[in-house]
C-alpha positions in Angstrom: -0.1 0.2 -0.2 1.2 3.0 -1.1 -0.1 6.5 1.1 0.8 9.8 -1.1 0.5 13.3 1.1 0.5 16.3 -1.0 1.2 20.0 0.2 2.0 23.4 -0.8 -1.2 24.4 -2.5 -2.3 27.8 -2.0 -3.7 31.5 -3.3 -1.5 33.1 -5.7 -1.8 35.9 -8.1 -1.3 35.3 -12.0 2.3 35.2 -12.8 3.6 33.6 -9.5 4.8 30.6 -8.7 4.1 27.5 -6.5 5.8 24.2 -5.3 4.1 21.4 -5.0 5.3 18.6 -2.9 4.0 15.0 -2.9 5.4 12.9 0.3 4.8 8.9 -0.1 4.9 6.9 2.7 6.5 3.5 0.9 10.1 2.1 1.2 10.1 1.3 -2.8 9.2 5.1 -3.7 12.0 4.5 -6.1 10.2 2.2 -8.3 7.3 4.0 -9.1 6.5 6.2 -11.6 5.0 9.5 -10.2 2.6 11.9 -11.7 0.6 14.8 -11.3 -2.9 15.3 -11.9 -5.4 18.0 -11.8 -9.2 18.8 -11.5 -10.9 21.9 -12.2 -14.7 22.5 -11.1 -16.8 20.8 -13.8 -13.8 19.3 -15.3 -12.6 16.0 -15.7 -9.0 15.1 -14.4 -5.9 15.9 -16.7 -2.7 14.8 -16.8 -0.2 17.3 -15.5 3.2 15.6 -15.8 4.9 12.5 -15.0 8.3 11.3 -14.1 10.2 7.8 -14.1 11.7 6.4 -11.0 15.4 8.0 -11.7 13.8 10.8 -13.4 15.5 10.7 -17.2 12.1 10.2 -18.6 9.9 13.1 -18.1 6.6 13.9 -19.9 4.3 17.1 -19.9 0.8 18.2 -20.9 1.3 20.5 -23.4 -0.7 23.6 -21.6 2.1 23.5 -18.8 5.5 22.7 -21.3 7.8 25.4 -20.2 6.1 26.3 -16.8 5.7 23.4 -14.9 8.8 21.2 -14.0 8.4 17.9 -12.1 11.3 16.7 -10.1 11.8 14.2 -7.6 13.5 13.0 -4.6 14.3 9.3 -4.0 16.1 9.6 -0.9 13.3 11.9 0.6 10.2 9.8 -1.0 9.2 13.1 -2.6 8.0 14.2 -5.8 7.9 18.0 -6.7 5.8 19.8 -9.2 7.4 23.6 -9.6 5.1 26.0 -11.2 5.8 29.1 -12.6 3.6 31.9 -14.6 0.4 30.6 -13.5 -2.7 31.2 -15.0 -6.3 31.5 -13.9 -7.0 28.7 -15.8 -4.5 26.5 -13.9 -6.8 26.9 -10.6 -7.8 23.3 -9.9 -7.3 20.6 -7.1 -3.5 19.1 -7.9 -3.3 15.4 -7.2 0.0 13.4 -7.1 -0.4 10.0 -8.0 1.7 6.6 -8.2 2.2 4.0 -11.7 4.0 1.0 -12.2 4.2 2.6 -15.9 4.7 5.9 -17.2 1.6 6.7 -18.7 -0.3 9.9 -19.2 -4.1 8.1 -18.3 -5.5 8.4 -14.9 -6.8 5.0 -15.0 -2.8 4.0 -15.1 -2.3 5.4 -11.6 -2.5 2.9 -8.9 -2.3 5.1 -6.0 -3.6 8.8 -5.0 -3.1 11.7 -2.9 -5.9 13.4 -1.2 -5.3 16.5 -3.5 -4.1 20.2 -2.7 -5.8 23.2 -4.3 -4.2 25.7 -6.1 -6.0 28.9 -7.0 -4.6 31.6 -9.2 -6.3 34.9 -9.3 -6.3 37.3 -12.5 
């Protein structure tokens, strides 16, 4: 069983930055692909970014490329999402998730955190 706890969400003005963190309570953290998803009110959950166990293979949604950076620290069992140049359209609940294989599809992820709210004001 993998437990994931996100933190770092909050309210920020457009153009600002936030860094989300997700800590996993599992000894085999380094074997998991870690991803970030988000869900805005009235919309489906969408893929944001994912990183392989080593960080050597990274995927981004087109909507966040060049603005968001995913990284991980296996020694701390933590994955991060650095978000810059935030836009009101980035407002959503952000979830981290763990998978056995790299995928942009939410159904491919086996474990999910409870989510953290990010609100970007215009």
